[in-house]
Legacy VTK file of the C-alpha trace (Angstrom):
# vtk DataFile Version 3.0
C-alpha trace
ASCII
DATASET POLYDATA
POINTS 99 float
43.610 3.231 -1.514
39.903 2.843 -0.904
38.464 0.080 -3.144
35.213 2.000 -3.547
36.875 5.184 -4.799
38.636 3.463 -7.696
35.387 1.993 -9.046
32.376 4.068 -8.003
29.129 2.160 -8.296
30.761 -1.213 -7.735
30.338 -3.291 -4.648
33.464 -4.134 -2.676
34.754 -7.678 -2.912
33.852 -8.634 0.640
33.818 -12.390 1.131
30.437 -13.654 2.252
29.427 -17.012 3.648
31.304 -19.861 2.021
33.969 -17.496 0.661
31.699 -15.952 -2.003
31.818 -12.257 -2.616
28.730 -10.095 -2.333
29.085 -9.153 -5.993
29.058 -12.783 -7.108
25.964 -13.473 -4.986
24.060 -10.600 -6.567
25.050 -11.714 -10.044
23.894 -15.275 -9.388
21.196 -16.245 -11.957
18.620 -17.100 -9.271
18.848 -13.807 -7.347
17.042 -11.491 -9.772
14.076 -13.824 -10.377
13.896 -14.497 -6.643
13.783 -10.793 -5.827
11.192 -10.260 -8.571
8.987 -13.009 -7.114
9.254 -11.515 -3.615
8.391 -8.026 -4.896
5.423 -9.368 -6.894
4.159 -11.311 -3.868
4.458 -8.195 -1.716
2.542 -6.109 -4.235
-0.189 -8.742 -4.451
-0.487 -8.779 -0.667
-0.830 -4.994 -0.554
-3.390 -5.070 -3.386
-5.407 -7.774 -1.610
-5.405 -5.766 1.618
-6.574 -2.582 -0.104
-9.350 -4.364 -2.017
-10.517 -6.209 1.110
-10.704 -2.955 3.086
-12.606 -1.248 0.264
-15.144 -4.088 0.156
-15.572 -3.984 3.935
-16.097 -0.219 3.870
-18.651 -0.581 1.073
-20.578 -3.178 3.069
-20.631 -0.913 6.130
-21.839 2.040 4.062
-24.596 -0.074 2.525
-25.729 -1.248 5.978
-25.778 2.347 7.228
-27.861 3.513 4.241
-30.254 0.618 4.730
-30.685 1.368 8.431
-31.285 5.043 7.639
-33.894 4.176 4.996
-35.689 1.805 7.382
-35.726 4.425 10.135
-37.085 7.033 7.717
-39.828 4.633 6.597
-40.800 3.931 10.218
-40.961 7.672 10.953
-43.194 8.304 7.957
-45.535 5.498 9.043
-46.316 7.180 12.383
-49.919 8.353 12.411
-49.512 11.195 14.900
-48.115 14.252 13.107
-46.155 15.555 16.093
-44.547 12.128 16.651
-43.706 11.883 12.945
-42.098 15.354 12.953
-40.119 14.597 16.109
-38.923 11.323 14.625
-37.818 13.024 11.399
-36.028 15.778 13.369
-34.203 13.116 15.360
-33.118 11.390 12.155
-31.856 14.667 10.706
-29.844 15.513 13.849
-26.093 14.858 13.643
-24.834 11.793 15.458
-22.944 12.360 18.688
-19.596 10.618 18.712
-19.090 8.144 21.526
-15.369 8.872 21.895
LINES 1 100
99 0 1 2 3 4 5 6 7 8 9 10 11 12 13 14 15 16 17 18 19 20 21 22 23 24 25 26 27 28 29 30 31 32 33 34 35 36 37 38 39 40 41 42 43 44 45 46 47 48 49 50 51 52 53 54 55 56 57 58 59 60 61 62 63 64 65 66 67 68 69 70 71 72 73 74 75 76 77 78 79 80 81 82 83 84 85 86 87 88 89 90 91 92 93 94 95 96 97 98
């Protein structure tokens, strides 16, 4: 008879290292807190990565807005109307991807 079929949901009594069964290892008092600590550490690592990437993206967006504002200011400071209009048209043109 299959040991799993007589008790569905139970782990088989397979001896592990040192003669312990898998079931007794899982029921050990240190296993659940250990797994909880590992899961919490993993979640903190993922959270840290997401927050770091969001901060980096925000910094890049701020630098891009600043560069755009500076370029617009320089265009508006040009005294020749045709040069100013050409500069503003160039700023309004979509960027060509370098890929």
